[in-house]
One Martini backbone bead per residue (centre of mass of N, CA, C, O) as a GRO file, in nm:
protein
  371
    1MET     BB    1   0.239   1.313  -1.081
    2LEU     BB    2   0.435   1.573  -1.184
    3LYS     BB    3   0.746   1.576  -1.381
    4ILE     BB    4   1.077   1.655  -1.440
    5PRO     BB    5   1.310   1.602  -1.663
    6CYS     BB    6   1.616   1.483  -1.515
    7ASN     BB    7   1.904   1.441  -1.389
    8VAL     BB    8   2.056   1.306  -1.121
    9THR     BB    9   2.203   1.556  -1.022
   10ASP     BB   10   1.955   1.739  -1.006
   11GLN     BB   11   1.794   1.566  -0.806
   12ILE     BB   12   2.003   1.574  -0.575
   13HIS     BB   13   2.008   1.878  -0.544
   14LEU     BB   14   1.710   1.909  -0.474
   15LEU     BB   15   1.710   1.712  -0.233
   16SER     BB   16   1.923   1.876  -0.060
   17GLN     BB   17   1.691   2.107  -0.006
   18CYS     BB   18   1.534   1.930   0.165
   19ARG     BB   19   1.271   1.923   0.425
   20PHE     BB   20   1.155   1.729   0.704
   21LEU     BB   21   0.847   1.724   0.882
   22PRO     BB   22   0.613   1.725   1.088
   23PRO     BB   23   0.312   1.818   1.151
   24SER     BB   24   0.027   1.984   0.949
   25PRO     BB   25  -0.157   2.148   0.719
   26PRO     BB   26  -0.401   2.220   0.502
   27LEU     BB   27  -0.520   2.250   0.188
   28PHE     BB   28  -0.697   2.506   0.255
   29SER     BB   29  -1.008   2.709   0.333
   30SER     BB   30  -1.244   2.962   0.426
   31SER     BB   31  -1.417   3.213   0.386
   32SER     BB   32  -1.404   3.590   0.271
   33SER     BB   33  -1.181   3.731   0.438
   34SER     BB   34  -0.865   3.908   0.457
   35SER     BB   35  -0.902   3.935   0.764
   36SER     BB   36  -0.700   3.819   1.030
   37SER     BB   37  -0.701   3.663   1.347
   38PHE     BB   38  -0.398   3.658   1.482
   39PRO     BB   39  -0.203   3.506   1.683
   40ARG     BB   40   0.062   3.580   1.913
   41ARG     BB   41   0.111   3.282   1.953
   42PHE     BB   42   0.371   3.034   1.901
   43PRO     BB   43   0.471   2.745   1.854
   44SER     BB   44   0.718   2.544   1.860
   45ARG     BB   45   0.922   2.398   1.645
   46PRO     BB   46   1.007   2.122   1.525
   47PRO     BB   47   1.238   1.932   1.424
   48VAL     BB   48   1.455   1.901   1.158
   49LEU     BB   49   1.466   1.707   0.861
   50SER     BB   50   1.737   1.611   0.661
   51ALA     BB   51   1.875   1.610   0.350
   52ILE     BB   52   2.139   1.413   0.212
   53VAL     BB   53   2.468   1.376   0.052
   54SER     BB   54   2.677   1.161  -0.056
   55ASP     BB   55   2.992   1.086  -0.195
   56ARG     BB   56   2.819   0.901  -0.414
   57GLY     BB   57   2.540   1.064  -0.478
   58GLU     BB   58   2.347   0.977  -0.243
   59ALA     BB   59   2.035   1.002  -0.118
   60SER     BB   60   1.944   1.088   0.224
   61LEU     BB   61   1.837   1.059   0.550
   62HIS     BB   62   1.939   1.182   0.850
   63THR     BB   63   1.636   1.157   0.962
   64GLY     BB   64   1.462   0.916   0.917
   65SER     BB   65   1.197   0.866   0.664
   66GLY     BB   66   1.118   0.841   0.321
   67THR     BB   67   0.965   0.822   0.045
   68LEU     BB   68   1.003   0.789  -0.281
   69ALA     BB   69   0.832   1.037  -0.347
   70ASP     BB   70   0.986   1.234  -0.166
   71ARG     BB   71   1.265   1.198  -0.325
   72LEU     BB   72   1.138   1.268  -0.631
   73ARG     BB   73   1.004   1.512  -0.573
   74LEU     BB   74   0.968   1.860  -0.701
   75GLY     BB   75   0.964   1.933  -0.375
   76ALA     BB   76   0.970   2.193  -0.107
   77LEU     BB   77   1.058   2.349   0.147
   78VAL     BB   78   1.145   2.631   0.240
   79GLU     BB   79   1.379   2.768   0.433
   80ASP     BB   80   1.158   2.840   0.676
   81GLY     BB   81   0.904   2.626   0.640
   82LEU     BB   82   0.630   2.828   0.548
   83SER     BB   83   0.656   2.694   0.263
   84TYR     BB   84   0.578   2.555  -0.072
   85LYS     BB   85   0.752   2.399  -0.354
   86GLU     BB   86   0.656   2.310  -0.702
   87LYS     BB   87   0.714   2.119  -0.996
   88PHE     BB   88   0.557   2.118  -1.328
   89ILE     BB   89   0.456   1.932  -1.610
   90VAL     BB   90   0.283   1.964  -1.898
   91ARG     BB   91   0.064   1.749  -2.036
   92CYS     BB   92  -0.109   1.644  -2.308
   93TYR     BB   93  -0.379   1.558  -2.128
   94GLU     BB   94  -0.394   1.877  -1.998
   95VAL     BB   95  -0.501   1.983  -2.262
   96GLY     BB   96  -0.692   2.165  -2.483
   97ILE     BB   97  -0.829   2.333  -2.752
   98ASN     BB   98  -0.597   2.568  -2.693
   99LYS     BB   99  -0.319   2.418  -2.611
  100THR     BB  100  -0.383   2.439  -2.304
  101ALA     BB  101  -0.433   2.441  -1.999
  102THR     BB  102  -0.672   2.370  -1.795
  103VAL     BB  103  -0.850   2.461  -1.523
  104GLU     BB  104  -0.851   2.174  -1.405
  105THR     BB  105  -0.548   2.141  -1.402
  106ILE     BB  106  -0.486   2.373  -1.213
  107ALA     BB  107  -0.662   2.271  -0.975
  108ASN     BB  108  -0.511   2.002  -0.940
  109LEU     BB  109  -0.234   2.127  -0.873
  110LEU     BB  110  -0.321   2.274  -0.622
  111GLN     BB  111  -0.406   2.019  -0.471
  112GLU     BB  112  -0.136   1.870  -0.484
  113VAL     BB  113   0.046   2.081  -0.339
  114GLY     BB  114  -0.120   2.081  -0.079
  115CYS     BB  115  -0.082   1.784  -0.007
  116ASN     BB  116   0.233   1.786  -0.010
  117HIS     BB  117   0.264   1.986   0.214
  118ALA     BB  118   0.121   1.824   0.433
  119GLN     BB  119   0.310   1.579   0.415
  120SER     BB  120   0.591   1.725   0.468
  121VAL     BB  121   0.479   1.787   0.784
  122GLY     BB  122   0.288   1.517   0.875
  123PHE     BB  123   0.027   1.484   0.775
  124SER     BB  124  -0.221   1.327   0.670
  125THR     BB  125  -0.303   1.069   0.398
  126ASP     BB  126  -0.647   1.075   0.375
  127GLY     BB  127  -0.729   1.376   0.238
  128PHE     BB  128  -0.758   1.591   0.505
  129ALA     BB  129  -0.513   1.710   0.659
  130THR     BB  130  -0.476   1.615   0.958
  131THR     BB  131  -0.450   1.638   1.282
  132PRO     BB  132  -0.432   1.472   1.570
  133THR     BB  133  -0.683   1.608   1.699
  134MET     BB  134  -0.875   1.570   1.461
  135ARG     BB  135  -0.868   1.260   1.456
  136LYS     BB  136  -0.971   1.218   1.746
  137LEU     BB  137  -1.249   1.408   1.673
  138HIS     BB  138  -1.347   1.382   1.374
  139LEU     BB  139  -1.200   1.605   1.191
  140ILE     BB  140  -1.248   1.827   0.907
  141TRP     BB  141  -1.187   1.970   0.596
  142VAL     BB  142  -1.381   2.221   0.417
  143THR     BB  143  -1.487   2.383   0.147
  144ALA     BB  144  -1.597   2.728   0.089
  145ARG     BB  145  -1.363   2.861  -0.103
  146MET     BB  146  -1.271   2.941  -0.454
  147HIS     BB  147  -0.990   3.125  -0.609
  148ILE     BB  148  -0.905   3.192  -0.960
  149GLU     BB  149  -0.620   3.329  -1.142
  150ILE     BB  150  -0.545   3.366  -1.500
  151TYR     BB  151  -0.295   3.516  -1.713
  152LYS     BB  152  -0.144   3.239  -1.812
  153TYR     BB  153  -0.142   2.964  -2.004
  154PRO     BB  154  -0.004   2.673  -2.009
  155ALA     BB  155   0.170   2.458  -2.205
  156TRP     BB  156   0.290   2.208  -2.346
  157SER     BB  157   0.587   2.150  -2.146
  158ASP     BB  158   0.553   2.336  -1.939
  159VAL     BB  159   0.684   2.493  -1.644
  160VAL     BB  160   0.550   2.486  -1.313
  161GLU     BB  161   0.554   2.698  -1.027
  162ILE     BB  162   0.438   2.626  -0.691
  163GLU     BB  163   0.321   2.821  -0.422
  164THR     BB  164   0.246   2.743  -0.070
  165TRP     BB  165   0.014   2.844   0.198
  166CYS     BB  166  -0.091   2.882   0.543
  167GLN     BB  167  -0.363   3.017   0.761
  168GLY     BB  168  -0.546   3.184   0.956
  169GLU     BB  169  -0.928   3.237   0.998
  170GLY     BB  170  -0.979   3.302   1.264
  171ARG     BB  171  -1.222   3.082   1.431
  172ILE     BB  172  -1.339   2.910   1.159
  173GLY     BB  173  -1.047   2.867   1.009
  174THR     BB  174  -0.879   2.845   0.691
  175ARG     BB  175  -0.603   2.918   0.459
  176ARG     BB  176  -0.508   2.897   0.106
  177ASP     BB  177  -0.227   2.980  -0.098
  178TRP     BB  178  -0.117   3.086  -0.439
  179ILE     BB  179   0.168   3.073  -0.669
  180LEU     BB  180   0.218   3.111  -1.023
  181LYS     BB  181   0.492   3.001  -1.239
  182ASP     BB  182   0.714   3.046  -1.486
  183TYR     BB  183   1.008   2.883  -1.470
  184ALA     BB  184   1.167   3.010  -1.716
  185THR     BB  185   1.086   3.334  -1.632
  186GLY     BB  186   0.921   3.405  -1.347
  187GLN     BB  187   0.634   3.447  -1.421
  188VAL     BB  188   0.328   3.540  -1.325
  189ILE     BB  189   0.025   3.329  -1.408
  190GLY     BB  190  -0.098   3.301  -1.105
  191ARG     BB  191  -0.371   3.288  -0.860
  192ALA     BB  192  -0.473   3.174  -0.522
  193THR     BB  193  -0.762   3.103  -0.306
  194SER     BB  194  -0.875   2.965   0.016
  195LYS     BB  195  -1.152   2.834   0.215
  196TRP     BB  196  -1.183   2.675   0.543
  197VAL     BB  197  -1.371   2.440   0.729
  198MET     BB  198  -1.493   2.276   1.011
  199MET     BB  199  -1.582   1.921   1.044
  200ASN     BB  200  -1.782   1.671   1.142
  201GLN     BB  201  -1.771   1.353   1.016
  202ASP     BB  202  -2.038   1.240   1.154
  203THR     BB  203  -2.248   1.501   1.165
  204ARG     BB  204  -2.182   1.742   0.952
  205ARG     BB  205  -2.081   1.972   1.139
  206LEU     BB  206  -1.982   2.266   1.223
  207GLN     BB  207  -1.662   2.390   1.365
  208LYS     BB  208  -1.461   2.525   1.572
  209VAL     BB  209  -1.139   2.626   1.620
  210SER     BB  210  -0.920   2.512   1.824
  211ASP     BB  211  -0.633   2.563   1.998
  212ASP     BB  212  -0.508   2.285   1.944
  213VAL     BB  213  -0.526   2.297   1.637
  214ARG     BB  214  -0.384   2.564   1.587
  215ASP     BB  215  -0.110   2.480   1.714
  216GLU     BB  216  -0.052   2.249   1.499
  217TYR     BB  217  -0.049   2.455   1.228
  218LEU     BB  218   0.080   2.745   1.290
  219VAL     BB  219   0.381   2.653   1.298
  220TYR     BB  220   0.364   2.648   0.953
  221CYS     BB  221   0.310   2.953   0.944
  222PRO     BB  222   0.317   3.260   0.885
  223ARG     BB  223   0.377   3.522   1.100
  224ASP     BB  224   0.279   3.697   0.873
  225LEU     BB  225   0.057   3.822   0.682
  226ARG     BB  226  -0.021   3.635   0.376
  227LEU     BB  227  -0.121   3.730   0.040
  228ALA     BB  228  -0.210   3.673  -0.286
  229PHE     BB  229  -0.438   3.918  -0.229
  230PRO     BB  230  -0.353   4.237  -0.113
  231GLU     BB  231  -0.554   4.394  -0.247
  232GLU     BB  232  -0.798   4.603  -0.235
  233ASN     BB  233  -1.095   4.480  -0.334
  234ASN     BB  234  -1.073   4.212  -0.440
  235SER     BB  235  -1.235   3.949  -0.612
  236SER     BB  236  -1.212   3.732  -0.376
  237LEU     BB  237  -1.434   3.909  -0.189
  238LYS     BB  238  -1.677   3.877  -0.353
  239LYS     BB  239  -1.993   3.847  -0.371
  240ILE     BB  240  -2.242   3.592  -0.452
  241PRO     BB  241  -2.514   3.587  -0.610
  242LYS     BB  242  -2.805   3.447  -0.665
  243LEU     BB  243  -2.932   3.283  -0.915
  244GLU     BB  244  -3.193   3.332  -1.115
  245ASP     BB  245  -3.474   3.167  -1.193
  246PRO     BB  246  -3.394   3.136  -1.487
  247GLY     BB  247  -3.143   3.084  -1.681
  248HIS     BB  248  -2.993   3.156  -1.980
  249TYR     BB  249  -2.837   2.887  -1.913
  250SER     BB  250  -2.843   2.515  -1.948
  251ARG     BB  251  -2.778   2.199  -1.760
  252HIS     BB  252  -2.914   1.880  -1.732
  253GLY     BB  253  -2.836   1.579  -1.571
  254LEU     BB  254  -2.588   1.569  -1.399
  255MET     BB  255  -2.340   1.306  -1.334
  256PRO     BB  256  -2.151   1.129  -1.142
  257ARG     BB  257  -1.867   0.973  -1.169
  258ARG     BB  258  -1.644   0.764  -1.047
  259ALA     BB  259  -1.401   0.960  -1.123
  260ASP     BB  260  -1.524   1.204  -0.932
  261LEU     BB  261  -1.419   1.056  -0.694
  262ASP     BB  262  -1.263   1.058  -0.409
  263MET     BB  263  -1.099   0.917  -0.131
  264ASN     BB  264  -1.385   1.014   0.033
  265GLN     BB  265  -1.650   0.968  -0.153
  266HIS     BB  266  -1.649   1.244  -0.306
  267VAL     BB  267  -1.690   1.504  -0.489
  268ASN     BB  268  -1.473   1.671  -0.649
  269ASN     BB  269  -1.396   1.999  -0.666
  270VAL     BB  270  -1.324   2.003  -0.978
  271THR     BB  271  -1.597   1.908  -1.093
  272TYR     BB  272  -1.755   2.174  -1.053
  273ILE     BB  273  -1.615   2.329  -1.275
  274GLY     BB  274  -1.718   2.158  -1.512
  275TRP     BB  275  -2.021   2.206  -1.457
  276VAL     BB  276  -2.023   2.511  -1.490
  277LEU     BB  277  -1.912   2.504  -1.797
  278GLU     BB  278  -2.152   2.345  -1.936
  279SER     BB  279  -2.344   2.628  -1.939
  280MET     BB  280  -2.182   2.765  -2.140
  281PRO     BB  281  -2.163   2.947  -2.408
  282GLN     BB  282  -2.012   2.871  -2.703
  283GLU     BB  283  -1.931   3.160  -2.802
  284ILE     BB  284  -1.745   3.212  -2.556
  285ILE     BB  285  -1.555   2.971  -2.585
  286ASN     BB  286  -1.454   3.065  -2.872
  287SER     BB  287  -1.367   3.387  -2.786
  288HIS     BB  288  -1.288   3.298  -2.491
  289GLU     BB  289  -1.117   3.304  -2.169
  290LEU     BB  290  -1.050   3.204  -1.864
  291GLN     BB  291  -0.963   3.413  -1.576
  292THR     BB  292  -1.202   3.379  -1.352
  293ILE     BB  293  -1.279   3.187  -1.045
  294THR     BB  294  -1.569   3.150  -0.822
  295LEU     BB  295  -1.642   2.937  -0.535
  296ASP     BB  296  -1.928   2.835  -0.344
  297TYR     BB  297  -1.966   2.600  -0.092
  298ARG     BB  298  -2.290   2.444   0.034
  299ARG     BB  299  -2.289   2.132  -0.069
  300GLU     BB  300  -2.286   1.811  -0.084
  301CYS     BB  301  -2.192   1.553  -0.319
  302GLN     BB  302  -2.316   1.260  -0.445
  303GLN     BB  303  -2.319   0.990  -0.652
  304ASP     BB  304  -2.658   0.996  -0.690
  305ASP     BB  305  -2.663   1.271  -0.788
  306ILE     BB  306  -2.844   1.531  -0.959
  307VAL     BB  307  -2.746   1.800  -1.184
  308ASP     BB  308  -2.774   2.153  -1.223
  309SER     BB  309  -2.674   2.401  -1.472
  310LEU     BB  310  -2.644   2.758  -1.430
  311THR     BB  311  -2.643   3.055  -1.652
  312SER     BB  312  -2.556   3.414  -1.630
  313VAL     BB  313  -2.540   3.728  -1.701
  314GLU     BB  314  -2.327   3.987  -1.574
  315GLU     BB  315  -2.350   4.300  -1.478
  316VAL     BB  316  -2.112   4.565  -1.545
  317GLU     BB  317  -2.025   4.878  -1.458
  318ASN     BB  318  -1.689   4.881  -1.483
  319GLY     BB  319  -1.581   4.787  -1.783
  320GLY     BB  320  -1.299   4.980  -1.807
  321GLU     BB  321  -1.140   4.848  -1.604
  322ALA     BB  322  -0.825   4.797  -1.483
  323VAL     BB  323  -0.571   4.593  -1.431
  324PRO     BB  324  -0.357   4.563  -1.196
  325GLU     BB  325  -0.019   4.642  -1.113
  326LEU     BB  326   0.223   4.450  -0.960
  327ASN     BB  327   0.464   4.411  -0.710
  328GLY     BB  328   0.670   4.160  -0.666
  329THR     BB  329   0.575   3.846  -0.594
  330ASN     BB  330   0.264   3.914  -0.716
  331GLY     BB  331   0.333   3.992  -0.989
  332TYR     BB  332   0.175   4.107  -1.299
  333ILE     BB  333   0.031   4.145  -1.589
  334SER     BB  334  -0.128   4.376  -1.734
  335GLY     BB  335  -0.463   4.473  -1.834
  336ASP     BB  336  -0.790   4.446  -2.005
  337LYS     BB  337  -1.160   4.484  -1.964
  338GLN     BB  338  -1.313   4.548  -2.241
  339ASP     BB  339  -1.319   4.211  -2.322
  340THR     BB  340  -1.502   4.130  -2.084
  341ARG     BB  341  -1.691   3.864  -1.914
  342GLN     BB  342  -1.974   3.798  -1.695
  343PHE     BB  343  -2.079   3.526  -1.469
  344LEU     BB  344  -2.335   3.334  -1.331
  345HIS     BB  345  -2.369   3.051  -1.096
  346LEU     BB  346  -2.555   2.726  -1.066
  347LEU     BB  347  -2.575   2.452  -0.843
  348ARG     BB  348  -2.820   2.183  -0.840
  349LEU     BB  349  -3.061   1.982  -0.740
  350SER     BB  350  -3.296   1.820  -0.925
  351SER     BB  351  -3.500   1.716  -0.708
  352ASP     BB  352  -3.510   2.013  -0.501
  353GLY     BB  353  -3.306   2.272  -0.564
  354LEU     BB  354  -3.062   2.256  -0.404
  355GLU     BB  355  -2.777   2.417  -0.316
  356ILE     BB  356  -2.433   2.361  -0.395
  357ASN     BB  357  -2.337   2.605  -0.598
  358ARG     BB  358  -2.170   2.920  -0.640
  359GLY     BB  359  -2.074   3.151  -0.915
  360ARG     BB  360  -1.791   3.319  -1.083
  361THR     BB  361  -1.703   3.452  -1.408
  362GLU     BB  362  -1.417   3.551  -1.614
  363TRP     BB  363  -1.371   3.675  -1.953
  364ARG     BB  364  -1.137   3.680  -2.215
  365LYS     BB  365  -1.013   3.767  -2.497
  366LYS     BB  366  -0.880   3.617  -2.748
  367GLN     BB  367  -0.577   3.569  -2.886
  368GLN     BB  368  -0.400   3.573  -3.159
  369ARG     BB  369  -0.229   3.330  -3.324
  370ARG     BB  370   0.085   3.258  -3.432
  371GLY     BB  371   0.141   3.022  -3.688
   0.00000   0.00000   0.00000
């Protein structure tokens, strides 16, 4: 996990703002509609466990106990306990050829803050962020869609503050959203949303979210619908058509490394992003930077699978459309789409052509760096 170097006084001050709760929500979320059928009743929230600071300047838990990581982590539930914020410093090995954080770094940070949110409210630490009922019934959350928009990539040593929260997504799943800010300026530099569905861990079949499970995690969700992308017809909702074979560009024979496997022995979600980018034309990599990526996850990938990555140019009708400028919490700097390019992507099994993942990316022209 990434941490900001700060003195002991600062750490104790941050710790004194932390509050530790019992069981709570998943890492990400489910399908692709922004309208959620939110239940009218909410279970009462369990008692809050507070961190306090002694007169000797030592931080301790008022009730219960936290791990050393809990006490040192620069993250905490916000005041109402319905979202979670954490700060990260970008390290030298997390930047790429542009001297800024890679999209894989951003995706990993989103995953990290989602896991830490789940842990902070008492969900399981087995990598599935499951509630007690889910563990009893062998149910897990699996990603159905991930959508990330990056307006400004942080550079080495920049500090990023990420806020995350989750909420219900109809009867079929849940969603997790994120807002990314440059901590030094408060500027929103990115947003993301994800959809998750429930699966039986033994049968690998999807399952509807029961009232018991919903009651266990909705207690930690915003009471009113809150979306990282509140604007109507935003790109996180767009369907992704299947790329027709053959693609304009392709990379064949991609194989998961041992390092690509997560704690659940499956290929990590972030690995798919790297595979998608492997078939991007080099001239676009040289002249543009990734602005938006949307991935629909359709099939699990195992360690012994061999994968093909296909990419094709997507024709855009309204090429001169401007990026909207938003106000309030989700506001970000407006931009121009005249220099953007869009591509469709397909990841498939080399053996039988079965679809693993389909995606869409949008790339903006790189700006000339001064100095």
